[in-house]
Structures are given as C-alpha cells and as structure tokens.
C-alpha positions in Angstrom: -30.4 -77.6 -18.2 -32.0 -76.8 -21.6 -32.1 -72.9 -21.7 -35.6 -73.2 -23.2 -36.9 -75.0 -20.1 -35.7 -72.3 -17.7 -38.3 -70.4 -15.8 -38.2 -67.0 -14.1 -39.1 -67.1 -10.4 -38.7 -63.4 -10.1 -38.8 -60.9 -12.9 -38.4 -57.1 -12.8 -36.8 -54.4 -14.8 -33.9 -54.5 -12.4 -33.5 -58.1 -11.4 -34.3 -61.5 -12.8 -34.0 -64.8 -10.9 -34.2 -68.1 -12.7 -35.4 -71.4 -11.2 -31.9 -72.9 -11.6 -30.6 -70.2 -9.2 -29.1 -68.0 -11.9 -29.4 -64.3 -11.0 -29.3 -61.5 -13.6 -28.7 -58.0 -12.3 -29.7 -55.4 -14.8 -28.7 -52.4 -12.7 -26.0 -51.4 -10.3 -23.2 -53.6 -11.6 -20.7 -50.9 -12.7 -17.9 -50.1 -10.3 -15.5 -47.1 -9.8 -12.0 -47.6 -8.3 -11.0 -45.9 -5.1 -8.4 -43.1 -5.1 -8.0 -39.4 -4.6 -11.0 -37.3 -5.8 -9.7 -34.1 -7.3 -13.0 -32.3 -7.0 -13.8 -33.1 -3.3 -10.2 -33.6 -2.0 -11.3 -36.9 -0.5 -9.1 -40.0 -0.5 -10.6 -43.5 -0.6 -9.4 -47.1 -0.4 -10.9 -50.6 -0.2 -10.3 -52.9 2.8 -11.4 -56.5 3.0 -12.8 -57.1 6.5 -13.7 -60.8 6.2 -11.6 -63.0 4.0 -14.1 -65.9 4.2 -17.0 -63.9 2.8 -15.1 -61.3 0.8 -17.0 -58.5 2.4 -15.1 -55.2 2.1 -15.6 -51.6 3.0 -14.6 -48.5 1.1 -13.1 -45.9 3.4 -13.3 -42.2 2.6 -11.4 -39.4 4.4 -10.8 -35.7 3.6 -7.2 -35.6 2.3 -6.4 -32.5 4.3 -6.8 -34.6 7.5 -4.3 -37.2 6.2 -1.8 -34.5 5.4 -2.2 -32.5 8.7 0.5 -33.1 11.3 -1.8 -32.3 14.1 -4.6 -34.8 13.3 -8.2 -33.9 14.0 -10.4 -36.7 15.2 -13.4 -37.0 12.9 -16.8 -38.6 13.4 -17.1 -42.0 11.8 -20.0 -42.6 9.5 -20.9 -46.2 8.6 -23.0 -46.2 5.5 -25.1 -49.0 3.9 -26.0 -48.7 0.3 -29.5 -49.3 -1.1 -30.9 -51.5 -3.7 -33.5 -53.5 -1.8 -30.8 -55.8 -0.4 -30.5 -57.4 -3.8 -28.8 -54.8 -6.0 -25.9 -52.3 -6.2 -22.5 -52.0 -4.5 -20.5 -49.7 -2.3 -18.2 -49.4 -5.3 -20.8 -48.2 -7.8 -20.2 -44.8 -9.4 -23.4 -43.4 -7.8 -22.4 -44.4 -4.2 -18.8 -43.6 -4.7 -19.8 -40.0 -5.7 -22.2 -39.7 -2.9 -19.8 -40.9 -0.1 -17.1 -38.6 -1.5 -19.5 -35.7 -1.1 -20.6 -36.6 2.4 -17.0 -37.1 3.6 -16.0 -33.8 2.1 -18.9 -31.6 3.3 -19.5 -33.2 6.7 -15.8 -33.7 7.4 -16.1 -37.3 8.5 -14.4 -40.6 7.9 -16.9 -42.6 6.0 -17.1 -46.4 5.9 -19.2 -47.6 3.0 -20.1 -51.3 3.5 -20.2 -53.8 0.6 -22.4 -56.4 2.2 -23.5 -59.6 0.6 -26.7 -59.5 -1.5 -29.8 -61.7 -1.7 -30.9 -64.0 -3.2 -27.5 -65.7 -3.4 -26.9 -64.7 0.3 -30.4 -64.4 1.9 -30.9 -62.7 5.2 -29.4 -62.6 7.8 -26.2 -62.4 5.7 -26.5 -58.6 5.1 -27.2 -57.9 8.7 -24.3 -60.1 9.8 -22.0 -58.3 7.4 -23.3 -54.9 8.6 -22.7 -55.8 12.2 -19.2 -57.1 11.4 -18.5 -53.8 9.6 -19.7 -51.6 12.4 -17.7 -53.6 15.0 -14.6 -53.4 12.7 -15.0 -49.6 12.3 -15.7 -49.0 16.0 -12.6 -50.9 16.9 -10.4 -48.6 14.8 -9.1 -51.6 12.9 -7.6 -49.5 10.1 -5.0 -46.6 10.6 -7.4 -44.2 8.9 -9.9 -45.0 11.7 -7.5 -45.3 14.6 -5.5 -42.2 13.7 -8.2 -40.0 12.4 -11.6 -41.4 13.5 -13.4 -40.8 16.8 -14.9 -44.1 17.8 -16.9 -42.3 20.5 -18.8 -40.6 17.7 -20.0 -43.3 15.4 -23.0 -42.7 13.1 -25.1 -45.1 11.0 -26.7 -44.1 7.7 -28.2 -45.8 4.7 -30.8 -45.4 2.0 -33.8 -47.7 1.1 -32.6 -51.3 1.8 -29.6 -49.8 3.5 -31.8 -47.8 5.8 -33.5 -51.1 6.7 -30.1 -52.3 7.7 -29.5 -49.2 9.8 -32.7 -49.8 11.8 -31.8 -53.5 12.4 -28.2 -52.7 13.4 -29.3 -50.0 15.7 -31.6 -52.5 17.4 -28.8 -55.1 17.6 -26.5 -52.6 19.1 -29.1 -51.8 21.8 -29.3 -55.4 23.0 -27.0 -56.9 25.6 -25.9 -59.7 23.3 -24.5 -57.4 20.7 -21.8 -55.3 22.5 -19.6 -52.8 20.7 -15.9 -52.5 21.5 -15.0 -50.6 24.7 -15.3 -46.9 24.3 -17.3 -47.0 21.0 -20.7 -45.3 20.9 -23.3 -45.0 18.2 -24.3 -41.3 18.5 -26.9 -41.1 15.7 -28.6 -42.9 12.9 -30.0 -41.6 9.6 -32.7 -43.5 7.7 -33.0 -42.2 4.1 -36.3 -43.4 2.5 -36.2 -46.7 4.5 -37.5 -50.0 3.1 -40.1 -51.3 5.5 -43.3 -53.4 5.0 -46.2 -55.1 6.7 -49.2 -57.3 6.1 -51.7 -54.6 7.0 -51.6 -51.3 5.0 -50.7 -48.0 6.6 -52.0 -44.6 5.7 -50.9 -43.6 2.3 -49.5 -46.9 1.3 -50.5 -48.1 -2.2 -51.5 -51.7 -3.1 -48.8 -51.7 -5.8 -46.1 -51.1 -3.2 -47.3 -53.9 -1.0 -47.5 -56.3 -3.9 -43.9 -55.5 -4.8 -42.8 -56.3 -1.3 -44.9 -59.4 -1.2 -42.8 -60.7 -4.1 -39.4 -59.3 -3.0 -39.3 -60.3 0.7 -39.5 -64.1 0.1 -36.5 -63.6 -2.3 -34.6 -61.7 0.4 -35.5 -63.8 3.4 -36.9 -67.2 2.3 -36.7 -68.7 5.8 -39.0 -66.0 7.3 -42.1 -67.5 8.9 -43.9 -64.1 9.5 -43.9 -62.9 5.9 -44.2 -59.1 5.7 -44.7 -58.9 9.4 -41.2 -60.2 10.0 -39.8 -57.8 12.7 -36.8 -57.1 10.5 -39.1 -55.7 7.8 -41.9 -54.4 10.0 -40.6 -52.6 13.2 -44.2 -52.2 14.4 -45.2 -55.9 14.0 -46.2 -57.9 17.0 -43.2 -59.4 18.6 -40.8 -56.8 17.1 -38.1 -55.5 19.5 -39.1 -52.4 21.4 -38.1 -49.2 19.6 -36.8 -48.1 23.0 -33.8 -50.4 22.3 -32.5 -48.1 19.6 -28.8 -47.7 20.4 -28.2 -44.0 19.6 -29.1 -40.7 21.2 -30.7 -39.2 18.0 -32.4 -40.3 14.9 -33.2 -38.6 11.6 -35.8 -40.1 9.3 -35.9 -38.7 5.8 -38.6 -39.2 3.1 -39.7 -37.6 -0.1 -43.2 -36.2 -1.0 -43.6 -38.4 -4.2 -41.9 -41.5 -2.8 -44.6 -44.0 -3.5 -42.4 -46.9 -2.3 -41.3 -45.8 1.1 -43.0 -42.6 2.3 -46.0 -44.2 4.0 -43.9 -46.7 6.0 -41.3 -44.1 6.9 -44.0 -41.8 8.3 -45.5 -44.7 10.3 -42.0 -45.6 11.7 -41.2 -42.0 12.6 -44.5 -41.8 14.5 -43.9 -45.1 16.2 -40.5 -44.1 17.5 -41.9 -40.8 18.8 -44.6 -42.7 20.7 -42.4 -45.5 21.9 -41.0 -43.8 25.0 -37.5 -43.9 23.4 -35.2 -41.6 25.4 -33.5 -40.2 22.3 -34.5 -37.4 19.9 -36.1 -38.2 16.6 -36.4 -35.7 13.6 -38.3 -35.9 10.3 -37.3 -34.3 7.0 -39.4 -34.6 3.8 -38.1 -33.4 0.5 -40.8 -31.6 -1.5 -41.7 -32.7 -4.9 -39.1 -35.5 -5.1 -39.1 -39.3 -5.5 -37.4 -42.3 -4.0 -33.6 -41.8 -3.4 -33.7 -38.8 -5.8 -30.5 -37.4 -4.1 -28.4 -40.2 -5.6 -29.6 -39.4 -9.2 -29.8 -35.6 -8.9 -27.2 -34.6 -6.4 -27.1 -31.0 -7.5 -30.8 -30.2 -7.4 -32.1 -27.8 -4.7 -33.8 -30.5 -2.6 -30.6 -32.7 -2.7 -28.5 -29.8 -1.6 -30.9 -29.0 1.2 -30.9 -32.7 2.3 -27.1 -32.7 2.3 -27.0 -29.6 4.4 -29.3 -31.3 7.0 -27.1 -34.4 7.0 -24.0 -32.3 7.6 -25.7 -30.5 10.4 -26.9 -33.7 12.0 -23.4 -35.2 11.8 -21.8 -32.1 13.2 -24.2 -31.4 16.1 -23.0 -32.0 19.6 
C-alpha cells in the first residue's frame, strides 16, 4: 500500500491504528529484565504459561523467603497491568518497579500477567489470558508458587484497564462454569481506578470521558453488539451478571479525587456492589488531590505511600 494513502482509524497521543491494521504504540513499549532487586530484596523471573499465545507472567517473591529453610507460605497476588487493554506490559519499568514494591512491602508472591493487547487481539483475548493466568497461579504450577505460595489465599488486583480485568475475572470465578483448582480460593480483589463505561452518563462523568470510551471500546471489542453497555464494560448494564456473583469475600475499590477518567464510574460501581446484596465486604478509598493512576508515576508521594499502606493492610488482613 502506498504510505500516502494510509488512513488513521484511531489516533491519540498514546496509540495510532492505521486502516491497514498497523498499530503504533507511542507509550509503554520499554521493558525491564527480571532479576534480584537490590533495593527491595525481591527476586523476579518470567515464565511462559501458554506457548501457543506467548502469554507470560512475571513472578515476584521476597528473596528472604527463597533463602529461608523453614518456608513461610505467602498470599498470592495476581496483578493485571493497565493501559486501556491496548497499551503497556507487565515487563515495563513502571510496573516492574511497582510489583517489586508490593511484593516487598506486603510480603506476597506476585504474579504480574502479560496478557495480549487489542486491537491485534480483541476481547475476549485479555480475559481468556487473565483466566488462564489465575488458574495457572492457583494450581501452584511453578515452584515459587507451590513451595512458597498459599493457593488458599489468592488476591486479584489491577489498575485502569487491568482493574476492568479484575472485575470480569472475579465474575467468571463466581460462576459454575469457571471452576478454580481444588483448594484454591480468591480471598479478595482490588480495583485501582477501574476502566468502566456506559451509554448513559453517571453523576460526575464528563462528556469528554464518554467520547474517549466511545472511540476506544470498538477498538478493544469490535464484535460487541451492546456498545458501551456491554456487560464487560458496564457492570450495571441490563443483562450484566449479578454483582452477587463476585468470587471473593472482600473488595477494595480505589479512586482519586481528580481522576476525570475513572472516578465517576468507580463510585457508581462501589455503590452498586454495596446495594447488590453481595455477601462480601466492600471498601472505598479515594486519594485526595491526585489523578488517574498517579501511584505509578509518583510512587513516593504522600498519597501513593498511603495507598500502598492500605493495599498492604488489605492483603494482610485475615
């Protein structure tokens, strides 16, 4: 094709998609190798869990637990990175740093999932990869998990698009057709600034935010017939699975005061869960004066440290 005849079907400061299928990612393409982090004392390694798709996870474990003769069983945290389901990687410097910090401070075995991205791999690819990764981790498929992880205490967490995955996987795990390995249990889920949407606006939602999602969702899920009211994007849409099906006993929904992209929908979701009759406990945490996923870009600011403290407490509570 003559380059001059190419047209953009999607154009943003972060992502461009051409009508010939070519995708240009302008953010989140750098990677950091795994290894021992001298600052946190956390060891990491990559493991391919599906040779056919190339999906891999990056495992993190406090090195002291590897070196201890009497091994302590640690909670397992399965984490899904953000990026609107179209950007970034579990191996990016930002997420590598963040998962190192979580594994160190919360004393967990973390499983950071490098799921396939749209538009090359539209939904449900990311959800399928996420489910495969959760099942893999919950089965103790790697020695770091079988020797050091407690599959009876599995947590899900993710930010932005990754938090959308957390919601969908938690619903999948709560239905009879998606059983986890024997003895495995999802104890809790953490949604950090979740990516949700809907045709009808909710309180506090800007028109600009809805316009962005109107352009992005067809790129992520071109086969969707419900548009922004697809139950995978709008948990409160008609026909969406009951929130009573969430497969965990506790839920933490986090937002930020100046998050113009996700705050309104996160608030609506939190309220919907509280009113659903779900038997678990749901908590809300809002970071004052901060914006969308600020904790990834400013990990040492006061609000990031306070958020980390809350995550550590949530992961450590009985």
